[in-house]
N, C-alpha and C positions, 0 to 999 in steps of 0.2 A: 720933568717933576719937580717942585720943593717936596725939601722932604729933612724932617729933627732928627738927625742921625749921633747914633752908639758908635763911637770906633775903641771905646772901649770900658771895661768895669770902671765907672768911677757915681761921685756925685752926682747930680742932673744937672749942677754948672756948667758940666763938659758936653752936655751935647750941641750942636753944630751946626746952624743950617746951612744943607749942601743943593745941591742940582744933580741928581741923579737920572735914568733912564726911566722912562715910562714904562712901566710892566706890563707883560702879555700874557693872556691866561692861558693854560693848560686844558686840555678837554676836560676837564672838569672845574676848573674855575669859573671864579667872575671879573672881572677890573671895576673896581668903583671908586669913582668921586668921590672922594670926603669932604663933605659937608660941616659937618660937627664930628669928634672923637671926644667921649668922655674918658676921663681922666680917673684911675682908681687908685684902691692902694699896689697890686701885683706893680705898676707901671714904675714906683720907687725905689721898689724891687729890683725888677729886669735889665733896669740899665746897670746896677751895682754887680751884679751880677748871684744876687741872693735868692734869686726866683727859682723854683722849680722845676724850669725850663732855662736854659741857654743858649739862645738864635747865636750864629754864627754871625761874626762882625762882617761889614759895617749891618745895623740896621735901626730900624727907630720902633721905640715903646707906641704903645697906643692899645688895647683888645678890644673893644668895641669902638661901632663908631654909623652913620647911617647919611646916607647920600647917593648917589645918583648910578647906574650900572653904564661902563663905559662899552664893556664887550666883554661875551660871555665867551664860552670852549663849543665845543661840537657836541658836546655830552650833555650839555646842561639847558632844559627845556622849562622850567620853573616861573626863571626870570628872563627879561629880555634887555636888552639895551633904550634905554631913558625909563627903566622903573627905576621909583625910589624902592629905597630894602633899608634895611638895618643886619650891621653884619656882624659876628666875631672873629677875630684875626688872632689872637694870643697876642699880638705885636706888631708894629707895620701904618697902624692906623693916623701915629701924626705924620702925614703926607698927603699929598694932594691926591695921590692914587694908591689905591692899596688890591695887591691882589688877595683873594680870599675864595679857599674853598667853596665850592656852588653847597655845598651840605648845611654852613654854617651863616647864610645868608636868606633873609626873609626880607616878603615885601613886607613896605612900611606901611601899616594900618592908616586910616585915615581921618584926619581930623590932625594930625600931629605933625607938629614942627621937626625941623633937623637935629635942635638943639635936644629937646626935651625927648627925641626920640636914641639918641646916640647914650643916652643917660640916667634908661630907664631899665630896658633889660635888665643887665648885669646886678642891680643893688637887689632889684626889688626880686628879682626870679634866684636871687641866694636867699635871701628873707621869707619867700615863699616857700622854698624846698627847706628852709632850718625848721621853719614854725608849723606847718600842716603838714608836713613829710616827716621828719624826722622827727622832730620834736610830738608832734599830733595834738598841740594846741587845745585847750576846749573853753567852750563858753566859761567863765568864771571864771581860771583859773589868774592867776599870778605870774605877769612877765617882766620883768628886768632886766632891763636894755643897758647893757654900758657902750662908753661912747657914742652914745644918744644921738650925739649933733651930725654924727658922720652919716655921707649916703647910706648906707646901708642898716646904720643909727635909725635915719628917720624913717625909711620904709619898714624897719621892722616897728617902729610904734605904728603904723600905719596899718599893715596886713593883723599885727594884732590886737587890735582898734573894731576892725574888722571882723576880723575872728569871735567879737564877744570876749577876751582881756584885757583889767586889769593891767595898765600899764605904768612901768615906772620907770623913769628916763634919769641915768647918771649921767653925767657931763661934769667939768671943768671951768666951769665959769656963766654967772649969770644970762650972760649973752645967748650962750649956746643952751642954757637949758629955759630961755623966751623961747627958740625956735622951737625945740623939742614939743612944748607947751601949745604953740599953733599947732601941732599937726598932731595934735591930740592926746598925750601923756594926762595921764592922772595926777601922777606923784613925782614930784622933782626929785632930786639929792644933787648938790654938788659936792662933788670928792675932795675937791682941792677943798675947804674947808670945815667940813662933814665927816663925823664916822661914819662910812657905807655899812658893818656892822650892824649898829645900834639903829640907826635910821631905818633897815630894812626890819631887825626885830620889831622896831615899833610902827611903821607902815603895817607889816604881818598880823601884829598881834602876837608875832612868837612863832605862829607859823612854820614860818619860812617864805620862800619864794618856789615858785609849780616849775619856769621855765627861765635862765638864764640864756643868753643871747651875750654873747663874748667875741666882738671883733680887734679886743683890743691886748688880752692876755697880760705878761705883766704885774705885780704884786695883785691886783683887785681880784684874781680870776680866783686863787684862793679862798680870799675874803669870802664871796658868792656864791663858792661850792659849802663852806663851813655855813652859809647862811639859806642853802637850799632846804627844801621843805620834802617830805621822805614822799617816796618816786618821783622825787624831783628828776628834772633833765637839764642841765648844762651844754652848752651849745658850744662847741670851740669852733669859729669862725674863721681867725686870724689875730693878727701878732699886731697891731701896730705897733703897739709900746717897744715894739726892738725886741722884746725878752721874752720867750718862749717861756711858761714858766713849768714851776720842778711839784707837780704833788701830791701832798701824801695819799699816797691809795689807796689809803685804811677808811677813806672820808667815805668815800663810796659807797666802802660794808658798809659803816656808821647810819648814814642817810634811804640806804635801800632808794640810794640813787645812779642814773645812766650817765654818764658823759662821751661826750657825742658827737664826731666828726660830720664838719657838713662841708665837702668840697663840691660846689655850682657845676665850677667846668668840666669834672669827669664824670659827672649827674648827668648833665645835657648832652655829652658824647657815648654815655655806656646806656643810657637811657632818654634816647630822643623825643618818642613817642610823649614819654612822662613829661619832657618840659616841655613838650608844645603843648600839651592839657596845660599845665601850668601860666605857660605865659596867655593861651586865648583866655580862663580865668581872669590873669593880672589888666590884660585889657581892657576886658569888659571893667572892671572897678573901677578902670582910668576913666573909660566913657560916662559911667553912672557919675564920678567926681570924689570918688572913694576912696582915690589916692591923689597925693596933689606932690610932685614932685616938688624939691627945692633945688631951684639953679642958680648956686651962689657968684655966678661970674662965669663969660666966654674970654679967650686970651685969644689972640692973631694967631700963628704958627711959630712966628718968632721970639715969642714968650713961651713958648711951650715948657721951655725949663724951666719960667718963674708958677707956674702951671702944679707940676708938679710937685715942687720945692714947699707952697703951700700946702699942701697933701700929707707930705711928708711932715710935717713939724706940725700937724694937727692944729693947722690957723684957719680952719674954711667949716662950714656948717654948711650941709650938702650934696650939690655935686657942684664943679668946673669943668669946663667942655674950652680943647681947643676947636678951633675954626680956621681949617689948611687953607681954604680958600681966602681966606685974609693974611699978609708977612707981614 
């Protein structure tokens, strides 16, 4: 099989396309022929050795994919060769074949194509877990989404609207904000040109924001926290900016607010039945047309490093997908 291989901790340009042995499943594994693999922020970190997990070399990035079961281990009963599936691998999906723990392999819902299926679950499940479970967002509350044009940001906008929130989208260009508007944002802030704190004060009438969804980090986190309403919640999703902010903790005291960590990957492992219930809700909303994943582009396996770089430099709105059967 062909695979995009990481042989050293380095930027994505160091990845190389190689021939690797076809994998074989253990008793509790499934081998999936990958038709599409979503590109996510952890992919930008894992190839540089900056992620929570550091695989042994050589390995392929790619944490979620959609494809067809090639073979299964002796103890796997819920899927069989020929089934269309979605699977979560942590890494390894930027390859024509990937071996996955069968517990992380789900039948692909009818009506989904491989590209949409490969890019749906991680972003929408993260945002649903964050907003519904961790923030307990209520109808009528105000939701601020930072980095709103990214994959998880657009998912947060859509889910926020389904839950009945007034959604404020903040992004770094008019073009990105136009995409946010298309996905349901009520208010738009271009924080490359506008003062985030002053705009939030004006939009909320001085009350502040009930929930902030922050996948960016960097300098805007503290601004958002200072703009939080009484009993508000700041959701810590990630640090796409590259800078982990150092927050004056007294702000949480003064605001009577919560700073809430969101780690969907561990949630899915620790609370699999709750995660499965979340996915059922999300797939139902998708079928009803309430959620509309934004696919910015697809890239063959040989251009996988380019796809990771585009995400790393925050030059893409929505999701981009690698299609490993295309070289």
